[in-house]
C-alpha angles and dihedrals in degrees: 000000000000115000117251094234092055091053092052091049091052092050090050093051092047090050091051091050097052099032096240114187092224090070098102092050093046091045092050089055092057110105116254090244090072098069098065093052092052094046096049097037108255120231089229116109104264118175115244114260126205111254114256109240116242118262109262132196116278109276117244113281094246093053122087118239109255112260093014122120093197114102113222112214113245116252122205110259113247108230115235116262111250130185116255099348115218115267093245093057097045115119093231119004117229108251112250115239108241113247117264111244105248124222107264107267121245107268111265119241102277114242116259106245092212134021111269117245119267091253094053118117108247108261117220136169086273086071095060105119116264118236110287097014105162123220129221113259102172142034142194118234114206112199120222126186096256091057090070086077092065115101126193092276091058093044093050099076091041093055092042089056091051093050091045088056091054100262115149101160130061126191112196104211095212143337090204129037117183102311097339119103119201096205133061122250113176100350116074112246146124120303106200093189091055090049092049094047092049090051091047091051091056094046102040095248130146127235131194113196117220116215123204140333127205126193089214089067093084094059099034106038091112095048109106096206093049092048092051093051092044092053090051093050091048093054091048090053089045090057090051093051092048090054091047100041107015092101091072117097089214092060105108103169141281140314119214103226096204108098130211128209142192091278119157096260119190122208095269092050091048089053094047094050091045091054091048091054092047094050092047102043097039090046091053094046090051090063094077142023089229116095101246120176129234122213134197133189130217135181137188138217099184094259095137129024120270091248090058090049090054092050096045096046093045085065098038092053096044108122090343096136091233113144102184129035112197111198119199114215096216092217094125097044094048098031092232091179113169089006099074100119094039095050102034111035099066093051094043089055091048093054090042093056092046091050094048091050088060098041094252125143116236125213123189120227117206115199107226096196141074125228110245097173092109096033117112090223095048095198117214115234113190105303097335112087095190098058136054134182117280122237123257096247093058092044089054090054089053092050094047090062088068096048093102093055108058092161091066121084119232120219130180133217098245139348098172096058102033110023106031112116087216098059099069146304095287092050091048090050091054091045094050094045091047092052089049090062091064103038 
């Protein structure tokens, strides 16, 4: 008869071999005395049992269990969760918001093509032109005796510099001053007006030829007899200049070199000056069938109020035959630094209203110099020891006054002496800094 313990051991071993589910129950029924003998290796004859493989981690879902004939359907592998996956591996990239079109930036300060001269005023972003800053488009040229030595080769760079700065109109202040003529008659020599007109023809510029100046004008402008003779002499010289220069397409007419001011005119003086202007301008216009223009210049010192200037000049200009009134701003003569708008605007408006009332064009004249007569240093500017070039900041203030009147031309007195890059270091500084404003 087989012992009961041996039977139970056999059943246990068989259960272990085939993985029967009843194992726990059967094992729990084994007497407690069985465990020690199994742990220590009993001397009783126990059949060898295949070693139970160690429990391993669950195989991947898409891998069949070893020894199993059942196919487990593959399941898509879930990718591991990673922090902040790279953009190229994202399941669906987040659409990028299109950039908002920015307001065009304010133009940066253009680079200076060449280093400014040592004497140049430092240019900063403050010097970028304000909206509406007007540029100079014309200049006076005041002849002096030494300029008669300049031939066309010497005039060429001067005129090129003017044109490069945007100047298209030249007003020659005079061809005769007192007893000095600025043109040759019988002796060969340079004729600066001929040189300028020939250049202007080639470059589509306009030239107004000034006639004569007389130092006696300032003490005799109210004398009727003097005014009549002066008008006659002016027309005679106008005829001579028309014959000499009228062939040039750039010749636009004449400039009356006798200037008027904000003097305290009475009614008789207003009438005398008005008659002088009529005789002169109508006499000049009668020299040709062409419609040439006649210009006149005025200035002010603040002697009478702006309202009085408007009233007086409304009468002086009435029927005068003047086409263009050129008003000097006086800033250079009086050194109205930091007072430009206060001193200039009221009088400019007064002359403007008087000119408009009589159908006359008005041009502003900015003085591009400073008065050094009372300065201890008395700087020398070109060939005039009492004047020197202005600085760019003051010149900008002068130009800004004209911003509201784009129909009016702006001239300067005068480019050749105070803004030419060939006249000296201070002039070149003003020239370079002026050009910088419009780059």
